[in-house]
C-alpha positions in Angstrom: 74.7 80.1 -156.9 75.1 80.9 -153.2 77.0 77.9 -151.8 80.6 77.3 -151.4 82.3 75.3 -155.0 84.8 73.5 -156.2 87.1 74.4 -159.0 90.4 74.7 -160.6 93.0 77.6 -158.9 94.5 78.0 -162.2 94.8 77.2 -166.0 97.4 74.8 -166.8 97.7 71.3 -168.6 99.6 68.5 -168.7 100.0 65.0 -171.6 101.2 61.9 -172.1 101.8 59.8 -174.7 99.5 56.3 -175.5 100.7 53.9 -178.5 102.4 57.1 -180.3 99.2 59.4 -179.4 99.9 62.3 -177.6 97.3 63.7 -175.4 97.7 66.8 -173.8 94.9 68.0 -171.3 93.9 71.3 -170.2 92.1 73.2 -167.5 91.1 76.5 -166.6 88.8 78.4 -164.2 85.3 79.8 -166.2 82.8 81.7 -164.7 80.5 82.0 -168.2 79.8 79.4 -171.8 81.1 82.3 -173.2 84.3 82.2 -171.2 84.2 78.4 -172.1 84.3 79.1 -175.8 86.5 81.6 -175.9 89.4 78.7 -174.5 87.6 76.1 -176.3 88.4 78.2 -179.5 92.0 79.2 -178.2 92.9 76.1 -177.9 91.1 74.8 -181.5 93.2 77.7 -183.2 96.8 76.8 -181.6 96.3 72.7 -182.4 94.4 73.2 -185.9 96.5 70.5 -186.8 95.7 67.6 -184.5 93.3 64.7 -185.3 90.8 65.9 -182.3 90.1 69.2 -179.5 87.5 67.8 -176.9 86.2 69.3 -174.1 83.8 69.4 -171.7 82.5 72.0 -169.1 80.8 72.8 -166.3 79.1 76.2 -165.1 77.3 77.2 -161.9 75.2 79.5 -164.4 72.4 77.9 -165.2 74.0 74.8 -163.9 74.9 74.2 -167.8 76.8 71.0 -168.6 78.8 70.4 -172.2 80.5 68.5 -174.3 81.8 66.8 -177.8 83.8 64.3 -178.8 85.2 66.2 -181.6 84.6 63.2 -184.5 85.8 61.0 -182.0 83.5 57.6 -181.4 80.2 58.9 -179.2 80.4 57.9 -176.0 84.2 57.5 -175.7 85.6 61.4 -175.1 83.8 64.4 -173.8 81.4 62.2 -171.8 84.7 60.9 -169.7 86.0 64.0 -169.8 82.7 65.3 -168.2 83.1 62.3 -165.8 86.3 63.8 -164.0 85.1 67.1 -164.0 81.4 65.6 -161.8 83.4 63.3 -160.0 85.9 65.8 -158.5 82.8 67.8 -157.8 84.1 70.7 -159.9 81.9 73.7 -161.7 83.0 77.1 -163.2 85.6 74.9 -165.1 86.3 74.4 -168.9 88.6 71.0 -170.0 89.9 70.6 -173.7 91.9 67.4 -174.9 93.9 67.3 -177.5 94.6 64.7 -179.3 97.8 63.9 -181.5 96.9 60.9 -183.3 99.6 58.1 -183.4 98.8 56.0 -186.3 97.8 53.0 -183.6 94.2 52.4 -183.0 93.4 52.7 -179.5 89.1 51.0 -179.2 86.8 51.9 -177.4 88.0 51.1 -173.7 91.4 52.6 -174.6 89.8 55.9 -175.7 87.9 56.2 -172.6 91.0 55.4 -170.5 93.2 57.7 -172.6 90.5 61.1 -172.2 89.7 60.1 -168.6 93.7 60.3 -167.9 94.6 63.5 -169.5 91.4 65.1 -167.4 92.5 63.6 -164.5 96.4 64.9 -165.2 94.3 68.5 -166.3 92.8 68.6 -163.7 95.0 68.1 -160.9 97.7 70.2 -162.5 95.0 73.4 -162.1 94.6 72.2 -158.1 91.6 71.8 -157.1 90.2 74.5 -154.4 86.9 75.7 -152.3 85.8 78.5 -153.0 83.8 80.1 -150.1 81.3 82.7 -149.8 82.6 85.9 -148.2 81.7 89.0 -146.7 83.4 92.2 -148.4 84.4 94.5 -146.0 86.8 97.3 -144.6 87.6 99.4 -141.6 90.1 102.5 -140.7 92.2 102.9 -137.6 94.3 105.0 -136.4 98.0 104.2 -136.9 98.4 103.8 -133.2 96.5 101.0 -133.2 97.2 99.2 -136.8 99.3 96.9 -135.0 96.6 95.5 -132.9 93.8 95.6 -135.1 95.3 93.6 -138.4 96.3 91.3 -135.3 93.2 90.1 -134.5 91.6 90.3 -138.0 94.3 87.7 -138.9 93.7 85.5 -136.1 90.3 85.3 -137.7 90.5 83.6 -140.4 90.5 86.8 -142.8 91.4 87.0 -145.6 93.3 90.6 -146.1 92.8 92.2 -149.9 94.6 95.7 -149.8 95.6 98.2 -146.7 95.7 101.5 -147.6 97.7 104.0 -145.7 95.7 107.6 -145.9 94.6 109.9 -142.7 93.8 106.3 -141.1 94.7 103.1 -141.8 91.9 101.3 -144.0 92.0 97.1 -144.1 89.9 95.9 -146.6 89.3 92.1 -146.4 87.1 89.0 -146.8 85.6 86.6 -144.4 83.2 83.9 -143.9 79.9 85.5 -142.7 79.3 83.3 -139.5 82.7 84.9 -138.4 82.0 88.5 -139.0 80.1 89.2 -135.5 83.2 87.9 -133.8 85.5 89.6 -135.1 83.1 92.2 -134.6 83.1 91.5 -130.6 86.7 91.7 -130.5 87.9 94.7 -132.5 85.0 96.5 -130.3 86.0 95.4 -127.2 89.9 96.1 -127.8 89.3 99.3 -129.3 86.5 101.4 -126.8 84.2 101.1 -129.6 86.3 103.0 -131.9 86.9 100.8 -135.1 83.8 99.2 -136.9 83.7 97.1 -139.6 82.1 97.6 -142.9 80.2 95.2 -144.6 79.9 96.0 -148.6 79.3 93.2 -150.5 79.9 89.2 -150.8 82.0 87.3 -153.5 83.7 84.2 -153.4 87.7 83.4 -152.3 89.6 80.3 -151.8 89.7 78.3 -149.2 91.8 79.6 -146.1 93.8 77.5 -145.0 93.6 78.4 -141.2 90.0 77.2 -141.6 
């Protein structure tokens, strides 16, 4: 579970109509099977009157992949939704496709295309994002060094998470581990060794547009 990965940025939805059947695609970033199940149940409860609430999800935890046709012919619904997730290289994501039946049968090929399209629209609405493994860091500096120090941190593609103004200024940020040695050296050189970085732990963050 240490590699960078792609998922969706946010919960989102989109929809379209095919031969009077309404297809609503929903997606959400999730970390666990419990979160995925809760999202599925939420949509089932909200759209209890729909003919089908098809779903698929993929998780880094246990390399888990699940899907359900929810009453549609086998292989025509859940698997196409999962295929969209996998072909986009996504994980830690759950997609639900709600279908309100319009009275016209779509056939096997039509169902596959419709569920694939709904999943694709949902994923696009959720915005695919690369999550990078970063070191969670902090440093403190005097107020007169704050401007220079914060500029150096920003120049090295570090993402600022918080600034705390106490007796000194405390900067909390995340950065790719391979960028940390150079940042440490630049800060030491610029402050005569006064400012050092404390590394606390690691976490995943959206890829910086500067990278």
